[in-house]
C-alpha positions as CSV (number, residue, x, y, z in Angstrom):
1,M,27.2,-29.0,-21.9
2,S,27.9,-32.4,-23.3
3,K,27.2,-33.3,-27.0
4,I,24.8,-36.2,-27.8
5,L,26.5,-38.7,-30.0
6,L,23.8,-41.4,-30.1
7,H,21.0,-39.6,-31.7
8,R,17.4,-40.8,-32.1
9,V,16.6,-42.4,-35.5
10,L,15.4,-39.4,-37.5
11,P,18.3,-37.0,-36.5
12,F,20.8,-39.8,-37.2
13,S,19.2,-40.4,-40.6
14,K,19.6,-36.7,-41.5
15,R,23.2,-36.8,-40.2
16,L,24.1,-39.6,-42.6
17,I,22.4,-37.8,-45.5
18,S,24.1,-34.5,-44.7
19,E,27.5,-36.1,-44.9
20,T,26.9,-37.7,-48.3
21,V,24.5,-35.4,-50.3
22,F,26.0,-32.3,-51.8
23,P,24.7,-29.1,-53.4
24,G,23.6,-29.6,-57.0
25,E,22.8,-33.3,-56.7
26,T,19.4,-35.0,-57.3
27,V,17.8,-36.8,-54.3
28,V,14.6,-38.7,-53.6
29,D,12.2,-38.5,-50.7
30,A,10.4,-41.8,-51.2
31,T,7.7,-41.0,-48.5
32,A,6.9,-37.3,-48.5
33,G,4.5,-37.4,-45.6
34,N,4.2,-34.0,-44.0
35,G,7.3,-32.8,-45.9
36,N,9.9,-32.7,-43.1
37,D,12.4,-34.9,-45.0
38,T,11.6,-33.2,-48.3
39,L,12.4,-29.8,-46.8
40,F,15.6,-31.1,-45.3
41,L,16.7,-32.6,-48.7
42,A,15.8,-29.4,-50.5
43,E,18.1,-27.5,-48.2
44,Q,20.9,-30.0,-48.7
45,V,20.9,-29.8,-52.5
46,G,20.8,-26.0,-52.8
47,T,19.5,-23.9,-55.7
48,E,21.0,-26.1,-58.4
49,G,19.9,-29.4,-57.0
50,K,16.6,-31.4,-57.4
51,V,14.4,-33.3,-55.0
52,F,11.8,-35.8,-56.2
53,A,9.3,-36.5,-53.4
54,F,6.7,-39.3,-53.7
55,D,3.5,-40.0,-51.8
56,I,0.3,-41.8,-52.6
57,Q,-1.9,-39.4,-50.6
58,E,-2.9,-36.1,-52.0
59,A,-3.0,-34.7,-48.4
60,A,0.7,-35.5,-48.0
61,I,1.6,-33.8,-51.3
62,L,-0.4,-30.7,-50.3
63,A,1.2,-30.6,-46.8
64,T,4.7,-31.0,-48.3
65,A,4.1,-28.2,-50.8
66,E,3.0,-25.9,-47.9
67,R,6.0,-26.8,-45.8
68,L,8.5,-26.2,-48.6
69,G,7.4,-22.6,-49.2
70,D,9.9,-20.9,-51.4
71,L,11.9,-24.1,-51.9
72,T,9.1,-25.7,-54.0
73,A,10.9,-24.6,-57.1
74,R,13.7,-27.1,-56.5
75,T,11.3,-29.9,-55.8
76,T,9.1,-32.2,-57.9
77,L,6.1,-33.5,-55.9
78,I,4.7,-36.7,-57.3
79,L,1.4,-38.3,-56.4
80,D,2.3,-41.9,-57.1
81,S,4.0,-44.9,-55.5
82,H,7.7,-44.8,-54.9
83,A,7.8,-48.2,-56.6
84,N,7.5,-46.2,-59.9
85,V,10.5,-44.0,-59.2
86,D,12.2,-45.0,-62.4
87,Q,9.3,-43.5,-64.4
88,Y,10.2,-40.0,-63.0
89,V,13.9,-40.1,-62.2
90,D,16.4,-40.9,-65.0
91,E,19.6,-39.6,-63.6
92,P,22.0,-40.5,-60.8
93,I,21.0,-39.6,-57.3
94,G,23.0,-38.5,-54.3
95,G,20.8,-40.2,-51.7
96,A,17.3,-41.2,-50.7
97,M,15.1,-41.2,-47.6
98,F,12.2,-43.4,-46.6
99,N,10.0,-42.9,-43.5
100,L,7.8,-46.0,-43.4
101,G,4.4,-46.5,-41.8
102,Y,1.4,-44.2,-42.1
103,L,1.0,-40.4,-42.6
104,P,1.5,-38.7,-39.3
105,Y,-1.6,-37.0,-37.9
106,A,-3.8,-38.5,-40.6
107,N,-7.3,-39.7,-39.8
108,D,-6.9,-42.9,-41.8
109,K,-4.2,-45.1,-40.3
110,S,-5.0,-47.9,-42.7
111,I,-3.0,-46.3,-45.5
112,V,0.5,-47.5,-44.8
113,T,3.6,-48.3,-46.8
114,K,3.7,-51.9,-48.1
115,P,6.7,-54.3,-48.3
116,D,6.4,-55.0,-52.0
117,S,6.4,-51.4,-53.2
118,T,9.0,-50.4,-50.6
119,I,11.5,-53.1,-51.6
120,T,10.8,-52.4,-55.3
121,A,11.6,-48.8,-54.8
122,I,14.8,-49.5,-52.8
123,H,15.9,-52.0,-55.4
124,K,15.5,-49.4,-58.2
125,L,17.1,-46.6,-56.2
126,L,20.2,-48.6,-55.5
127,G,20.8,-48.8,-59.2
128,M,20.5,-45.0,-59.5
129,L,22.5,-44.2,-56.4
130,K,26.0,-42.8,-56.7
131,K,29.0,-44.6,-55.3
132,G,29.3,-43.4,-51.7
133,G,25.6,-42.5,-51.5
134,I,23.3,-43.6,-48.8
135,I,19.6,-44.6,-48.6
136,T,18.1,-44.3,-45.2
137,I,15.0,-46.2,-44.2
138,S,13.2,-45.3,-40.9
139,V,11.2,-48.4,-40.0
140,Y,8.0,-48.3,-37.8
141,D,6.5,-51.7,-37.0
142,G,3.9,-50.8,-34.4
143,H,1.0,-50.6,-36.8
144,D,-1.1,-53.2,-38.7
145,G,1.2,-54.7,-41.3
146,G,4.3,-53.1,-39.8
147,K,5.9,-56.3,-38.6
148,E,5.4,-57.9,-42.1
149,E,7.0,-55.0,-43.8
150,R,9.9,-55.0,-41.3
151,D,10.6,-58.7,-41.7
152,A,10.4,-58.5,-45.5
153,L,12.7,-55.5,-45.6
154,L,15.2,-57.1,-43.3
155,D,15.2,-60.3,-45.3
156,Y,15.8,-58.3,-48.5
157,V,18.7,-56.2,-47.3
158,K,20.4,-59.3,-45.9
159,T,20.6,-60.6,-49.5
160,L,22.5,-57.6,-50.9
161,H,26.0,-58.5,-51.7
162,Q,28.6,-57.1,-49.3
163,A,30.9,-56.1,-52.2
164,D,28.2,-53.8,-53.5
165,V,26.7,-52.2,-50.4
166,H,27.1,-51.9,-46.6
167,V,24.0,-52.2,-44.6
168,I,23.5,-51.2,-40.9
169,R,20.6,-51.4,-38.5
170,Y,20.6,-48.6,-35.9
171,E,18.3,-48.4,-33.0
172,L,18.1,-47.2,-29.4
173,L,17.3,-50.3,-27.3
174,N,15.9,-48.6,-24.2
175,Q,13.1,-46.7,-25.9
176,R,9.4,-47.7,-25.2
177,N,6.2,-48.0,-27.3
178,N,7.5,-49.5,-30.6
179,P,10.2,-46.9,-31.4
180,P,11.5,-46.8,-35.0
181,F,14.8,-48.2,-36.1
182,L,17.0,-47.2,-39.0
183,I,18.3,-49.2,-41.9
184,A,21.0,-47.4,-43.9
185,I,22.4,-48.7,-47.1
186,E,25.7,-47.3,-48.4
187,K,26.7,-48.0,-52.0
188,V,30.4,-49.0,-52.0
189,R,31.0,-49.7,-55.7
190,D,29.4,-48.6,-59.0
191,F,26.7,-50.9,-60.4
192,D,23.4,-50.4,-62.3
193,E,21.8,-53.7,-61.3
194,V,21.6,-54.9,-57.7
195,V,23.3,-58.3,-57.1
196,Q,21.5,-60.4,-54.5
197,I,22.8,-63.5,-52.8
198,S,20.9,-66.5,-51.5
199,K,20.3,-66.6,-47.8
């Protein structure tokens, strides 16, 4: 049986994180949603690590807590915008994950991630990220406001200095119905403040 090398976006995102996040580290799930990424991160960091998971919807926080089960002890669930990450996390992080769009299976599809808060969160997390760490951002643009968030995010990451970070866009081109694509940002040198270049 052949091995799949070109994974879909979500498995590929987890593959990148699994290669760069180690037991004992602190990590961030910027969009807890139904808790799938939070659970994955909690498993990655082990008993000595910490996960900070953010969502603006109480239903997402409750769903994530239920999914975590016994791993809740290594996770801090935060009912707040990821843009305020620096108010809760004051230590270096091994990695971070974003899953943009709306809460899966929610009745209200009008509650979606926004470009300003998403970019603010990424900007802050890059300063906290360890050298060699990765931030993964799964981008869905098939909903109202999705294209604006996509374009703002792509404009932002293109301004990040190549000496500081490497940025990739990963997508499967033959998928239908507005499939997500992945942006991954790898920090290649130590810095506390993000350097941006003019376009």
